[in-house]
C-alpha atoms as a printed R data frame, in Angstrom:
    type eleno elety resid chain resno       x      y      z
1   ATOM     1    CA   UNK     A     1   0.000  0.000  0.000
2   ATOM     2    CA   UNK     A     2   2.850  2.395  0.768
3   ATOM     3    CA   UNK     A     3   3.999  2.048 -2.841
4   ATOM     4    CA   UNK     A     4   0.923  4.037 -3.863
5   ATOM     5    CA   UNK     A     5   2.002  7.118 -1.886
6   ATOM     6    CA   UNK     A     6   3.864  8.625 -4.837
7   ATOM     7    CA   UNK     A     7   0.646  8.658 -6.860
8   ATOM     8    CA   UNK     A     8  -0.875 11.094 -4.355
9   ATOM     9    CA   UNK     A     9   1.411 13.824 -5.671
10  ATOM    10    CA   UNK     A    10  -0.464 13.718 -8.943
11  ATOM    11    CA   UNK     A    11  -3.911 14.156 -7.367
12  ATOM    12    CA   UNK     A    12  -5.069 17.636 -6.399
13  ATOM    13    CA   UNK     A    13  -6.616 18.165 -2.987
14  ATOM    14    CA   UNK     A    14  -7.371 21.824 -3.675
15  ATOM    15    CA   UNK     A    15  -5.708 24.023 -6.281
16  ATOM    16    CA   UNK     A    16  -4.158 26.450 -3.793
17  ATOM    17    CA   UNK     A    17  -3.508 23.831 -1.112
18  ATOM    18    CA   UNK     A    18  -1.609 21.377 -3.256
19  ATOM    19    CA   UNK     A    19  -1.887 17.673 -3.853
20  ATOM    20    CA   UNK     A    20  -3.160 14.831 -1.717
21  ATOM    21    CA   UNK     A    21   0.486 13.998 -1.197
22  ATOM    22    CA   UNK     A    22   0.996 17.463  0.307
23  ATOM    23    CA   UNK     A    23  -2.024 16.957  2.523
24  ATOM    24    CA   UNK     A    24  -0.795 13.556  3.715
25  ATOM    25    CA   UNK     A    25   2.576 15.105  4.590
26  ATOM    26    CA   UNK     A    26   0.894 17.892  6.576
27  ATOM    27    CA   UNK     A    27  -1.344 15.415  8.384
28  ATOM    28    CA   UNK     A    28   1.725 13.399  9.346
29  ATOM    29    CA   UNK     A    29   3.404 16.489 10.824
30  ATOM    30    CA   UNK     A    30   0.341 17.448 12.876
31  ATOM    31    CA   UNK     A    31  -0.368 13.880 14.003
32  ATOM    32    CA   UNK     A    32   3.241 13.380 15.097
33  ATOM    33    CA   UNK     A    33   3.108 16.553 17.197
34  ATOM    34    CA   UNK     A    34  -0.225 15.424 18.678
35  ATOM    35    CA   UNK     A    35   1.163 12.008 19.540
36  ATOM    36    CA   UNK     A    36   4.122 13.547 21.337
37  ATOM    37    CA   UNK     A    37   1.876 15.928 23.269
38  ATOM    38    CA   UNK     A    38  -0.657 13.278 24.306
39  ATOM    39    CA   UNK     A    39   1.725 10.412 24.985
40  ATOM    40    CA   UNK     A    40   0.572  8.260 22.072
41  ATOM    41    CA   UNK     A    41   2.773  5.763 20.229
42  ATOM    42    CA   UNK     A    42   4.618  8.176 17.915
43  ATOM    43    CA   UNK     A    43   6.055  5.490 15.631
44  ATOM    44    CA   UNK     A    44   2.619  3.946 15.126
45  ATOM    45    CA   UNK     A    45   1.045  7.321 14.417
46  ATOM    46    CA   UNK     A    46   3.758  8.209 11.915
47  ATOM    47    CA   UNK     A    47   3.296  4.939 10.061
48  ATOM    48    CA   UNK     A    48  -0.469  5.349  9.885
49  ATOM    49    CA   UNK     A    49  -0.083  8.953  8.742
50  ATOM    50    CA   UNK     A    50   2.256  7.913  5.941
51  ATOM    51    CA   UNK     A    51  -0.519  5.665  4.586
52  ATOM    52    CA   UNK     A    52  -3.626  7.654  5.483
53  ATOM    53    CA   UNK     A    53  -4.570  8.805  1.950
54  ATOM    54    CA   UNK     A    54  -3.073  5.984 -0.093
55  ATOM    55    CA   UNK     A    55  -6.375  4.179 -0.628
56  ATOM    56    CA   UNK     A    56  -7.713  7.249 -2.459
57  ATOM    57    CA   UNK     A    57  -5.704  6.316 -5.538
58  ATOM    58    CA   UNK     A    58  -7.150  2.793 -5.751
59  ATOM    59    CA   UNK     A    59  -9.821  1.849 -8.271
60  ATOM    60    CA   UNK     A    60 -12.183  0.702 -5.529
61  ATOM    61    CA   UNK     A    61 -12.254  4.046 -3.686
62  ATOM    62    CA   UNK     A    62 -12.203  5.999 -6.947
63  ATOM    63    CA   UNK     A    63 -15.373  4.128 -7.938
64  ATOM    64    CA   UNK     A    64 -16.944  4.174 -4.452
65  ATOM    65    CA   UNK     A    65 -15.685  7.233 -2.506
66  ATOM    66    CA   UNK     A    66 -17.700  6.288  0.586
67  ATOM    67    CA   UNK     A    67 -15.286  3.402  1.077
68  ATOM    68    CA   UNK     A    68 -12.329  5.696  1.803
69  ATOM    69    CA   UNK     A    69 -10.677  4.603  4.993
70  ATOM    70    CA   UNK     A    70 -12.612  1.358  5.076
71  ATOM    71    CA   UNK     A    71 -10.663  0.064  2.102
72  ATOM    72    CA   UNK     A    72  -7.506  1.595  3.502
73  ATOM    73    CA   UNK     A    73  -7.883 -0.654  6.524
74  ATOM    74    CA   UNK     A    74  -8.356 -3.762  4.398
75  ATOM    75    CA   UNK     A    75  -5.449 -2.921  2.104
76  ATOM    76    CA   UNK     A    76  -3.176 -2.279  5.070
77  ATOM    77    CA   UNK     A    77  -4.071 -5.586  6.726
78  ATOM    78    CA   UNK     A    78  -3.517 -7.372  3.419
79  ATOM    79    CA   UNK     A    79  -0.055 -5.810  3.242
80  ATOM    80    CA   UNK     A    80   0.806 -7.003  6.733
81  ATOM    81    CA   UNK     A    81   0.578 -3.649  8.496
82  ATOM    82    CA   UNK     A    82   0.036 -3.579 12.239
83  ATOM    83    CA   UNK     A    83  -3.627 -3.914 13.239
84  ATOM    84    CA   UNK     A    84  -3.514 -0.570 15.085
85  ATOM    85    CA   UNK     A    85  -2.171  1.174 11.981
86  ATOM    86    CA   UNK     A    86  -4.787 -0.390  9.718
87  ATOM    87    CA   UNK     A    87  -7.582  0.457 12.128
88  ATOM    88    CA   UNK     A    88  -6.488  4.092 12.285
89  ATOM    89    CA   UNK     A    89  -6.813  4.429  8.499
90  ATOM    90    CA   UNK     A    90 -10.539  3.799  8.895
91  ATOM    91    CA   UNK     A    91 -10.965  5.721 12.151
92  ATOM    92    CA   UNK     A    92  -9.453  8.922 10.720
93  ATOM    93    CA   UNK     A    93 -12.834  9.683  9.131
94  ATOM    94    CA   UNK     A    94 -14.856  9.165 12.324
95  ATOM    95    CA   UNK     A    95 -17.219 10.698 13.156
96  ATOM    96    CA   UNK     A    96 -18.499 10.649  9.587
97  ATOM    97    CA   UNK     A    97 -21.845 12.253 10.485
98  ATOM    98    CA   UNK     A    98 -23.677 13.757 13.458
99  ATOM    99    CA   UNK     A    99 -23.978 11.225 16.249
100 ATOM   100    CA   UNK     A   100 -21.499  8.818 14.648
101 ATOM   101    CA   UNK     A   101 -19.062  6.897 16.815
102 ATOM   102    CA   UNK     A   102 -15.664  8.429 17.535
103 ATOM   103    CA   UNK     A   103 -12.298  6.821 16.825
104 ATOM   104    CA   UNK     A   104 -11.546  4.419 19.653
105 ATOM   105    CA   UNK     A   105  -7.777  4.039 19.286
106 ATOM   106    CA   UNK     A   106  -5.109  6.595 20.163
107 ATOM   107    CA   UNK     A   107  -3.636  6.403 16.667
108 ATOM   108    CA   UNK     A   108  -7.052  6.822 15.053
109 ATOM   109    CA   UNK     A   109  -7.771  9.830 17.242
110 ATOM   110    CA   UNK     A   110  -4.465 11.470 16.306
111 ATOM   111    CA   UNK     A   111  -5.164 10.992 12.589
112 ATOM   112    CA   UNK     A   112  -8.776 12.137 12.872
113 ATOM   113    CA   UNK     A   113  -7.789 15.350 14.655
114 ATOM   114    CA   UNK     A   114  -4.887 16.049 12.283
115 ATOM   115    CA   UNK     A   115  -6.982 15.379  9.176
116 ATOM   116    CA   UNK     A   116  -9.697 17.807 10.244
117 ATOM   117    CA   UNK     A   117  -7.324 20.449 11.532
118 ATOM   118    CA   UNK     A   118  -5.390 20.500  8.273
119 ATOM   119    CA   UNK     A   119  -8.571 20.938  6.264
120 ATOM   120    CA   UNK     A   120  -9.953 23.656  8.533
121 ATOM   121    CA   UNK     A   121  -6.753 25.693  8.537
122 ATOM   122    CA   UNK     A   122  -6.187 25.285  4.810
123 ATOM   123    CA   UNK     A   123  -9.681 26.219  3.715
124 ATOM   124    CA   UNK     A   124  -9.782 29.191  6.075
125 ATOM   125    CA   UNK     A   125  -6.408 30.317  4.738
126 ATOM   126    CA   UNK     A   126  -7.733 30.493  1.161
127 ATOM   127    CA   UNK     A   127 -10.848 32.355  2.282
128 ATOM   128    CA   UNK     A   128 -13.389 29.630  1.519
129 ATOM   129    CA   UNK     A   129 -15.177 29.811  4.884
130 ATOM   130    CA   UNK     A   130 -18.812 28.686  5.165
131 ATOM   131    CA   UNK     A   131 -21.439 31.320  4.352
132 ATOM   132    CA   UNK     A   132 -25.076 30.852  5.229
133 ATOM   133    CA   UNK     A   133 -26.116 27.325  4.331
134 ATOM   134    CA   UNK     A   134 -23.143 26.847  2.022
135 ATOM   135    CA   UNK     A   135 -20.382 24.695  3.423
136 ATOM   136    CA   UNK     A   136 -18.922 22.770  0.462
137 ATOM   137    CA   UNK     A   137 -15.937 21.475  2.420
138 ATOM   138    CA   UNK     A   138 -18.011 20.364  5.412
139 ATOM   139    CA   UNK     A   139 -16.061 22.596  7.801
140 ATOM   140    CA   UNK     A   140 -18.845 22.797 10.370
141 ATOM   141    CA   UNK     A   141 -19.006 19.028 10.548
142 ATOM   142    CA   UNK     A   142 -15.207 18.761 10.686
143 ATOM   143    CA   UNK     A   143 -14.954 21.326 13.471
144 ATOM   144    CA   UNK     A   144 -17.585 19.652 15.615
145 ATOM   145    CA   UNK     A   145 -16.103 16.200 15.016
146 ATOM   146    CA   UNK     A   146 -12.699 17.424 16.129
147 ATOM   147    CA   UNK     A   147 -14.151 19.069 19.245
148 ATOM   148    CA   UNK     A   148 -16.120 15.954 20.143
149 ATOM   149    CA   UNK     A   149 -12.997 13.817 19.943
150 ATOM   150    CA   UNK     A   150 -11.062 16.146 22.242
151 ATOM   151    CA   UNK     A   151 -13.869 16.396 24.788
152 ATOM   152    CA   UNK     A   152 -15.426 12.946 24.757
153 ATOM   153    CA   UNK     A   153 -12.096 11.137 24.539
154 ATOM   154    CA   UNK     A   154 -10.673 13.342 27.317
155 ATOM   155    CA   UNK     A   155  -7.725 14.632 25.287
156 ATOM   156    CA   UNK     A   156  -6.216 17.636 27.040
157 ATOM   157    CA   UNK     A   157  -4.978 19.573 24.034
158 ATOM   158    CA   UNK     A   158  -4.492 23.305 23.531
159 ATOM   159    CA   UNK     A   159  -6.547 23.785 20.372
160 ATOM   160    CA   UNK     A   160  -5.419 27.349 19.721
161 ATOM   161    CA   UNK     A   161  -1.764 26.289 19.809
162 ATOM   162    CA   UNK     A   162  -2.379 23.386 17.442
163 ATOM   163    CA   UNK     A   163  -4.181 25.612 14.974
164 ATOM   164    CA   UNK     A   164  -0.894 27.511 14.741
165 ATOM   165    CA   UNK     A   165   1.008 24.223 14.498
166 ATOM   166    CA   UNK     A   166  -1.127 23.221 11.503
167 ATOM   167    CA   UNK     A   167  -0.782 26.678  9.939
168 ATOM   168    CA   UNK     A   168   3.012 26.402 10.016
169 ATOM   169    CA   UNK     A   169   2.848 23.522  7.540
170 ATOM   170    CA   UNK     A   170   1.500 25.720  4.744
171 ATOM   171    CA   UNK     A   171   3.587 27.948  2.454
172 ATOM   172    CA   UNK     A   172   4.310 31.379  3.909
173 ATOM   173    CA   UNK     A   173   2.665 33.028  0.898
174 ATOM   174    CA   UNK     A   174  -0.675 31.564  1.962
175 ATOM   175    CA   UNK     A   175  -0.488 33.493  5.283
176 ATOM   176    CA   UNK     A   176  -2.221 30.667  7.156
177 ATOM   177    CA   UNK     A   177  -0.833 32.089 10.405
178 ATOM   178    CA   UNK     A   178  -3.340 34.953 10.188
179 ATOM   179    CA   UNK     A   179  -6.430 32.756 10.499
180 ATOM   180    CA   UNK     A   180  -5.755 31.437 14.012
181 ATOM   181    CA   UNK     A   181  -8.207 33.649 15.880
182 ATOM   182    CA   UNK     A   182 -11.007 33.583 13.249
183 ATOM   183    CA   UNK     A   183 -10.810 29.788 13.034
184 ATOM   184    CA   UNK     A   184 -10.818 29.403 16.812
185 ATOM   185    CA   UNK     A   185 -13.903 31.654 17.014
186 ATOM   186    CA   UNK     A   186 -15.579 29.584 14.283
187 ATOM   187    CA   UNK     A   187 -14.956 26.431 16.291
188 ATOM   188    CA   UNK     A   188 -16.323 28.029 19.453
189 ATOM   189    CA   UNK     A   189 -19.534 28.776 17.557
190 ATOM   190    CA   UNK     A   190 -19.800 25.087 16.697
191 ATOM   191    CA   UNK     A   191 -19.244 24.309 20.367
192 ATOM   192    CA   UNK     A   192 -21.998 26.752 21.330
193 ATOM   193    CA   UNK     A   193 -24.515 24.928 19.115
194 ATOM   194    CA   UNK     A   194 -23.405 21.554 20.498
195 ATOM   195    CA   UNK     A   195 -23.909 22.586 24.121
196 ATOM   196    CA   UNK     A   196 -27.267 24.216 23.416
197 ATOM   197    CA   UNK     A   197 -28.415 21.010 21.714
198 ATOM   198    CA   UNK     A   198 -27.291 19.159 24.848
199 ATOM   199    CA   UNK     A   199 -29.566 21.309 27.010
200 ATOM   200    CA   UNK     A   200 -27.118 23.843 28.400
201 ATOM   201    CA   UNK     A   201 -28.343 27.407 28.844
202 ATOM   202    CA   UNK     A   202 -26.789 30.080 26.657
203 ATOM   203    CA   UNK     A   203 -25.788 32.103 29.745
204 ATOM   204    CA   UNK     A   204 -23.676 29.201 31.000
205 ATOM   205    CA   UNK     A   205 -21.852 28.994 27.688
206 ATOM   206    CA   UNK     A   206 -21.275 32.752 27.528
207 ATOM   207    CA   UNK     A   207 -19.926 32.764 31.091
208 ATOM   208    CA   UNK     A   208 -17.285 30.187 30.177
209 ATOM   209    CA   UNK     A   209 -16.538 31.597 26.728
210 ATOM   210    CA   UNK     A   210 -15.737 34.961 28.316
211 ATOM   211    CA   UNK     A   211 -12.607 33.360 29.799
212 ATOM   212    CA   UNK     A   212 -11.527 32.005 26.384
213 ATOM   213    CA   UNK     A   213 -10.234 28.582 27.512
214 ATOM   214    CA   UNK     A   214  -8.099 27.198 24.684
215 ATOM   215    CA   UNK     A   215  -8.450 23.556 25.727
216 ATOM   216    CA   UNK     A   216 -11.856 22.083 24.779
217 ATOM   217    CA   UNK     A   217 -11.630 19.500 27.557
218 ATOM   218    CA   UNK     A   218 -11.024 22.284 30.070
219 ATOM   219    CA   UNK     A   219 -13.909 24.227 28.496
220 ATOM   220    CA   UNK     A   220 -16.187 21.249 29.093
221 ATOM   221    CA   UNK     A   221 -15.097 20.931 32.725
222 ATOM   222    CA   UNK     A   222 -15.904 24.604 33.279
223 ATOM   223    CA   UNK     A   223 -19.292 24.199 31.594
224 ATOM   224    CA   UNK     A   224 -20.232 21.374 33.931
225 ATOM   225    CA   UNK     A   225 -19.067 23.375 36.934
226 ATOM   226    CA   UNK     A   226 -21.026 26.502 36.024
227 ATOM   227    CA   UNK     A   227 -24.167 24.485 35.341
228 ATOM   228    CA   UNK     A   228 -23.847 22.866 38.789
229 ATOM   229    CA   UNK     A   229 -23.191 26.271 40.369
230 ATOM   230    CA   UNK     A   230 -26.224 27.826 38.712
231 ATOM   231    CA   UNK     A   231 -28.445 25.226 40.355
232 ATOM   232    CA   UNK     A   232 -27.394 26.437 43.823
233 ATOM   233    CA   UNK     A   233 -29.713 28.801 45.739
234 ATOM   234    CA   UNK     A   234 -26.834 31.288 46.150
235 ATOM   235    CA   UNK     A   235 -26.115 31.509 42.424
236 ATOM   236    CA   UNK     A   236 -28.505 34.298 41.415
237 ATOM   237    CA   UNK     A   237 -27.372 36.610 44.199
238 ATOM   238    CA   UNK     A   238 -23.679 36.000 43.472
239 ATOM   239    CA   UNK     A   239 -24.196 36.426 39.733
240 ATOM   240    CA   UNK     A   240 -25.894 39.759 40.358
241 ATOM   241    CA   UNK     A   241 -23.108 40.782 42.726
242 ATOM   242    CA   UNK     A   242 -20.455 39.849 40.168
243 ATOM   243    CA   UNK     A   243 -22.249 41.904 37.532
244 ATOM   244    CA   UNK     A   244 -22.378 44.843 39.905
245 ATOM   245    CA   UNK     A   245 -18.698 44.418 40.719
246 ATOM   246    CA   UNK     A   246 -17.714 44.293 37.042
247 ATOM   247    CA   UNK     A   247 -19.644 47.505 36.406
248 ATOM   248    CA   UNK     A   248 -18.038 49.258 39.372
249 ATOM   249    CA   UNK     A   249 -14.538 48.212 38.348
250 ATOM   250    CA   UNK     A   250 -15.131 49.149 34.728
251 ATOM   251    CA   UNK     A   251 -16.293 52.650 35.667
252 ATOM   252    CA   UNK     A   252 -13.557 53.286 38.223
253 ATOM   253    CA   UNK     A   253 -11.465 56.268 37.124
254 ATOM   254    CA   UNK     A   254  -8.486 55.326 39.238
255 ATOM   255    CA   UNK     A   255  -5.636 52.852 39.169
256 ATOM   256    CA   UNK     A   256  -6.833 49.993 41.331
257 ATOM   257    CA   UNK     A   257  -4.126 48.608 43.662
258 ATOM   258    CA   UNK     A   258  -2.909 45.078 42.913
259 ATOM   259    CA   UNK     A   259  -4.039 43.929 46.358
260 ATOM   260    CA   UNK     A   260  -6.056 45.287 49.258
261 ATOM   261    CA   UNK     A   261  -4.610 46.401 52.594
262 ATOM   262    CA   UNK     A   262  -6.295 44.764 55.589
263 ATOM   263    CA   UNK     A   263  -5.308 47.732 57.765
264 ATOM   264    CA   UNK     A   264  -7.598 49.944 55.701
265 ATOM   265    CA   UNK     A   265 -10.664 47.745 56.157
266 ATOM   266    CA   UNK     A   266 -12.787 49.770 58.594
267 ATOM   267    CA   UNK     A   267 -16.354 48.520 58.336
268 ATOM   268    CA   UNK     A   268 -17.271 45.146 59.918
269 ATOM   269    CA   UNK     A   269 -18.873 44.035 56.643
270 ATOM   270    CA   UNK     A   270 -15.735 44.647 54.569
271 ATOM   271    CA   UNK     A   271 -13.594 42.972 57.232
272 ATOM   272    CA   UNK     A   272 -15.909 39.943 57.184
273 ATOM   273    CA   UNK     A   273 -15.809 39.778 53.389
274 ATOM   274    CA   UNK     A   274 -12.010 39.968 53.343
275 ATOM   275    CA   UNK     A   275 -11.759 37.200 55.942
276 ATOM   276    CA   UNK     A   276 -14.154 34.951 54.017
277 ATOM   277    CA   UNK     A   277 -12.351 35.727 50.769
278 ATOM   278    CA   UNK     A   278  -8.959 34.854 52.225
279 ATOM   279    CA   UNK     A   279 -10.216 31.595 53.729
280 ATOM   280    CA   UNK     A   280 -11.911 30.486 50.517
281 ATOM   281    CA   UNK     A   281  -8.925 31.481 48.403
282 ATOM   282    CA   UNK     A   282  -6.808 29.107 50.484
283 ATOM   283    CA   UNK     A   283  -9.409 26.330 50.305
284 ATOM   284    CA   UNK     A   284 -10.091 26.564 46.594
285 ATOM   285    CA   UNK     A   285  -6.554 27.132 45.290
286 ATOM   286    CA   UNK     A   286  -5.716 23.387 45.153
287 ATOM   287    CA   UNK     A   287  -9.108 22.702 43.557
288 ATOM   288    CA   UNK     A   288  -8.427 25.199 40.789
289 ATOM   289    CA   UNK     A   289  -4.983 23.713 40.226
290 ATOM   290    CA   UNK     A   290  -6.596 20.289 39.804
291 ATOM   291    CA   UNK     A   291  -9.323 21.783 37.580
292 ATOM   292    CA   UNK     A   292 -11.928 20.633 40.061
293 ATOM   293    CA   UNK     A   293 -14.031 23.609 39.083
294 ATOM   294    CA   UNK     A   294 -17.331 22.207 40.342
295 ATOM   295    CA   UNK     A   295 -16.212 21.811 43.941
296 ATOM   296    CA   UNK     A   296 -14.376 25.135 43.799
297 ATOM   297    CA   UNK     A   297 -17.454 27.066 42.663
298 ATOM   298    CA   UNK     A   298 -19.675 25.273 45.146
299 ATOM   299    CA   UNK     A   299 -17.358 26.352 47.940
300 ATOM   300    CA   UNK     A   300 -17.353 29.935 46.663
301 ATOM   301    CA   UNK     A   301 -21.137 29.947 47.053
302 ATOM   302    CA   UNK     A   302 -20.447 30.538 50.755
303 ATOM   303    CA   UNK     A   303 -19.514 34.115 49.817
304 ATOM   304    CA   UNK     A   304 -23.123 35.069 49.208
305 ATOM   305    CA   UNK     A   305 -23.896 36.341 52.714
306 ATOM   306    CA   UNK     A   306 -20.694 38.374 53.249
307 ATOM   307    CA   UNK     A   307 -20.984 39.816 49.736
308 ATOM   308    CA   UNK     A   308 -24.613 40.845 50.265
309 ATOM   309    CA   UNK     A   309 -23.719 42.356 53.644
310 ATOM   310    CA   UNK     A   310 -20.850 44.280 52.063
311 ATOM   311    CA   UNK     A   311 -23.091 45.929 49.498
312 ATOM   312    CA   UNK     A   312 -25.745 46.651 52.142
313 ATOM   313    CA   UNK     A   313 -23.367 48.272 54.626
314 ATOM   314    CA   UNK     A   314 -20.340 49.620 52.749
315 ATOM   315    CA   UNK     A   315 -20.061 52.554 50.382
316 ATOM   316    CA   UNK     A   316 -17.415 51.651 47.841
317 ATOM   317    CA   UNK     A   317 -17.023 55.014 46.089
318 ATOM   318    CA   UNK     A   318 -16.361 57.029 49.201
319 ATOM   319    CA   UNK     A   319 -14.692 60.441 48.995
320 ATOM   320    CA   UNK     A   320 -11.731 59.115 50.988
321 ATOM   321    CA   UNK     A   321  -9.404 58.025 48.178
322 ATOM   322    CA   UNK     A   322  -7.393 55.453 50.182
323 ATOM   323    CA   UNK     A   323 -10.544 53.711 51.443
324 ATOM   324    CA   UNK     A   324 -12.180 53.818 48.007
325 ATOM   325    CA   UNK     A   325  -9.166 52.319 46.239
326 ATOM   326    CA   UNK     A   326  -8.798 49.653 48.912
327 ATOM   327    CA   UNK     A   327 -12.431 48.637 48.559
328 ATOM   328    CA   UNK     A   328 -12.051 48.493 44.795
329 ATOM   329    CA   UNK     A   329  -9.027 46.224 45.271
330 ATOM   330    CA   UNK     A   330 -11.094 43.986 47.558
331 ATOM   331    CA   UNK     A   331 -13.846 43.716 44.937
332 ATOM   332    CA   UNK     A   332 -11.280 43.029 42.241
333 ATOM   333    CA   UNK     A   333  -9.847 40.157 44.313
334 ATOM   334    CA   UNK     A   334 -13.365 38.772 44.720
335 ATOM   335    CA   UNK     A   335 -14.042 39.030 40.982
336 ATOM   336    CA   UNK     A   336 -10.755 37.361 40.061
337 ATOM   337    CA   UNK     A   337 -11.524 34.432 42.337
338 ATOM   338    CA   UNK     A   338 -14.683 33.615 40.377
339 ATOM   339    CA   UNK     A   339 -13.021 34.415 37.054
340 ATOM   340    CA   UNK     A   340 -10.713 31.460 37.521
341 ATOM   341    CA   UNK     A   341 -13.650 29.429 36.214
342 ATOM   342    CA   UNK     A   342 -15.994 31.742 34.339
343 ATOM   343    CA   UNK     A   343 -17.478 35.211 34.209
344 ATOM   344    CA   UNK     A   344 -20.341 34.544 36.611
345 ATOM   345    CA   UNK     A   345 -21.817 37.961 35.863
346 ATOM   346    CA   UNK     A   346 -22.899 36.556 32.473
347 ATOM   347    CA   UNK     A   347 -25.410 34.337 34.275
348 ATOM   348    CA   UNK     A   348 -27.543 37.443 34.752
349 ATOM   349    CA   UNK     A   349 -28.197 37.316 31.014
């Protein structure tokens, strides 16, 4: 089967993106980097990548395109290739449609991600992005399939970084490096639709998106945490408080200190809030480090009473500059604690 690889150079993938041979080479580069990052068998991934498009030049697949990958697996087994390599040649196209199964093997997952990422970056680079109902290259399907693999197969990969990795494989003249942010935003829109279809509220998605997590698996962990938090009785009050805090900080016409000074906390309510904030910061720090966002947010729900008391009893924008700035710093510390997961103020809609 490997003897057919040379024929790929004579088959065009897309006029500006080169031949199928070029595409196979790019897929191999991305898949190898993925394998190294995720701890997969690099040698196995490289071998599968070097064969991944070879069945496209066979008469069987030329006659029946739907058999791409399936025939690749059979040809590879016939040629004595490792079972894992042969299986990956089929799995690279999974999921083939909405709700389809995902590639089960590490090697298949690496190829499936690399194949989609190369197509997405390349087509974006030549300006052929989907418009309206038109999506001739199936980019929406490719984007969602890639995201599903990363999330459902628990692959902790920095998607934004790997978009750049894929872009580096294209000629400089194509300027693929410039499409990183637009492509990432496009993929986040696909993620939005996926979560809404799964029953998540739009406010939950917007709260997480505001933090721009680059790892889809991490994004999913935050989504689950915010949904659990929103079900708590304290959630509405804390969301409203966070929105109020964000507005206060945004309108402040002063340089807010990096940290608050406990010696300047005069009112019992601000002293109580600072004490609760310090205690919860200590308790939740290891949870945030472990990405145990659900337990962290649930613990932060205990801030509801001291936060409500603070806003009832303390005037933030006092005429005394030192007190005002210190109170702003206290509110900023409170906001940043929640922002380690999501922008909770977005839950107010």
